[in-house]
N, C-alpha and C positions, 0 to 999 in steps of 0.2 A: 715527299711524295706520296709515302704509304698513308699518312694522315689524310691528305686531300682524297686519296681513293677510298678511304673507308668511309668519308662523309659523304661522297658520292654514292656509295653503295647503301647507307643507311636512309639517303633521301630517296632513293629508288625504292626501297623496301617500303618506307612510309606512304609514298605515293600510290604504291600497288595496293596497300593495304586499304587505303582509303575507297577505292573503287570495290573491293571485297568480291564476293561471289555475283553481285549484280553486274560489275563490267566484265567479268568472264562470260557470264550468260549472254550479255548483249554481243560480245565478240562472237559467240557460237551461232547467234542468230542472224549474223550479216548474211545477206542474200535470200534469207527465208523469211517468210510473213511470221507475224507472232503467232505463237502456238496458244490454242484454246485450253482453258483449264478444265479438268474432268468435272462432270456433274457431282456434286455433293451427295453424300450417302444420307437420308433422312435419319438413319438409324444409328449414326455415328455418334460416339461420346460427345462430340462438339456440339451436336444439334441438340442432344436430349439432356445436357447439363441443366441442372435447375439454377434459376437466376437468384442472386442473392437479394431477395425482395421478401418482406414479411407478408405472409398470406393467412387469411382466415380459414379455418377448417372447412372441408367441403361439407355441404348439407347432406344429410342421410336420405336417400332415395325412397320414396314411399309411394305406394300404389293402393287406392281403395279395393276392398274386396268386390270382385264382379264389376270392375271399372275398367274402361279403356283408356282412361286419362290418368297420366304419370304426373306426380309432382315435380315442378320444375320445368315442364315443357312449355315451349314458346307457341306451339299451335297444335292442333288435333292432327293434322296430317304431317307427312314426313317433310323435314325442313332440308332443302337442297343446299343450304349455305354451309360454308366450311365449319366444322366443329370438332374434328378428330385430327390427332396426328397424321400427316400424309396427305390431308385434303388440300385443295389448291384455292387459293383466294387471289383476287384481283386487286392490286395497289395502284390507285390514281395518285400520282406525284404531280402536284402544281404548286411551284414557288415563284411567287411574285413579289419580292421585298425590295423596297427603296429606303434608304437611310441616308440623311444628311447631318452632319453636326458641325457648328462652328463656335469655337471657344476663343476668347481674347482675354488676356489677363495683364494688367497694367499696376506696378507697385513703385512707389517713390517715397523716399524718406530723406529729411534733411536735419542734421544735428549740429548744434553749436554749444561750446563750453568756454566760459571766461572766468578767470579768477584772478584777484589782487590782494595785496596785503599792506594797504597804505597806512592803516594804523593797527598797531600791536603792542599795546602797553608800552610805547615809546621805543621799542626794540626794532623798529623797522629800519631806522637809520643805521646803527650797529650792524644789523644784518646784512644791508645792501653794501656796506663798506667792506665786510669781511668776504662776502661771497660774490660781489658785483652784480647781484640780480637788482633788477627794478622792481621794487614793491608794488608799483601801480599796474605792472602787466607781468604776472608770474605765469599764468596758464590762457592760452587762446587755441581752441581747436574747433575744427570743422569738418564735417563729412557730409557727402551727398551719395545717395544710392538710387538707382533707378533700374527697373527691370520691365521689359514689355515682351510679352509672348503671344503668340496667336497660332491657331491649328484649324484645320477643316478636314472632314471626311466625307466623301460622297460615294455611295455604293449602290447599285442596281443589280439584281439577280432575277433572272426569269427562266424557269425551268418547267417543262410540261412532258410528262412520261407517263406510260402505263407498264406495269410489270406484274407477272404472274409470281406469286410466293407460295411457299408451303407452310403448313402448319407444323411446327416442329414439336410443340410441347403444349398441353393444356394444363394450367395452373390450377390449383385447389379451388380458387374463387371462381372459376370458368373462363377467365381471361386467356387469350391464347398468344404464345410466342410465335412470331412468323419470321421467315427468311427467304430471301429470293436473290438469285444471281443469274445475270444474262450477260452474254458477250456477242458482240457482232463484228465481223471482220470484213472489211471492205478494202481489197487490194491489199496494201501493207499496213493499214491502219486498224488497229483492235480498239473497239469501244467497250467499256466494262461498266456495267451498273449492278450495284448491290443496295438491298434494303433488308432491315431487320427491325423488329420492334415488338410491342405488345398491344392487343387490339381486344376490345370488348365485343361480345357475340351480339350485343345489342346495336353495335354501329355498323355492323355488316348489313348492306343493303339486300333487298331481294333478288338482285342481280348477282349476288355474291361479290360485291366490290366494297373497298373501304378507301376512304380518302387519307392523305398523309396528315392533315390537322387532327385526326382521330386516332393516331398511333402514338402511343406513349413510349418513351425511351427510343424514339426513332433514330436510326443511323442509315443516312443516305450517301452513297458514294458513286459518284458518276465521273469517269475519267477514261484515259485511253493511253496507249503507247504505240508507237510505230514511227514512220518516217515524219509525218506531220508534226507530231508531239515532240520529235527530237529537233525540229528547227525551232520550236518555241521555247526550248529550254537552253538556258546557257550552258556552255562547255564545263567540263569537270574543272579545268584549269581556273576558269572565270569565277566558278563557284567557291573554290578553295582560296582564290585571292580575295574575294570579298569577306570571306570568313576570318582570314589572318590579317588583312589590312587594317591597321588600328586607326587610320585617319578617313 
């Protein structure tokens, strides 16, 4: 009886560990709308850390004597586009991808082996008498192998969003690291959009916008949580069963 009780306790502890803090947090939020995250501090170490990318040394600024033109300037007048940490830039996110793959593999092989010993220096007869083997049919083997496989993938994605991001860092070569985070809560459903990446100053339009296709190392996250998202996700028990079920 004690052994069965200990097994039940261990199982309960294991199931509780699977949920972790996430399950505790979800229980705390029962009856309340999802909480909005606090706005990120642009001066935090997370946003100001240097990316692990090889960068050329920055060019030395120079200005000719009695000249209003500075070397490296893009225009004579003030440029309203984002260029310094803390500046705001508008990111246009448009994704319209369609992919379709069809693969078929067919493999077949047939083997046949025959061996006999009808003449062997006249010793085939004594050999057959002593062993009982038939010299004309010593070995006869055959095998057939066939394998057929097919697979297909069809995927279609379409996203069109606009998000304001902050310039968090200017790299030595003039490229800018940007990051943006936007949350929208409607009733009990929270939509979360995040974008980060590296852009060139030359790719920023006069309207201070940049497209997703011009962002290097782009990271786009668009998801949500709430009552609607909960209905679209399988229960914890179903997820655990899918992981542990070997068949």
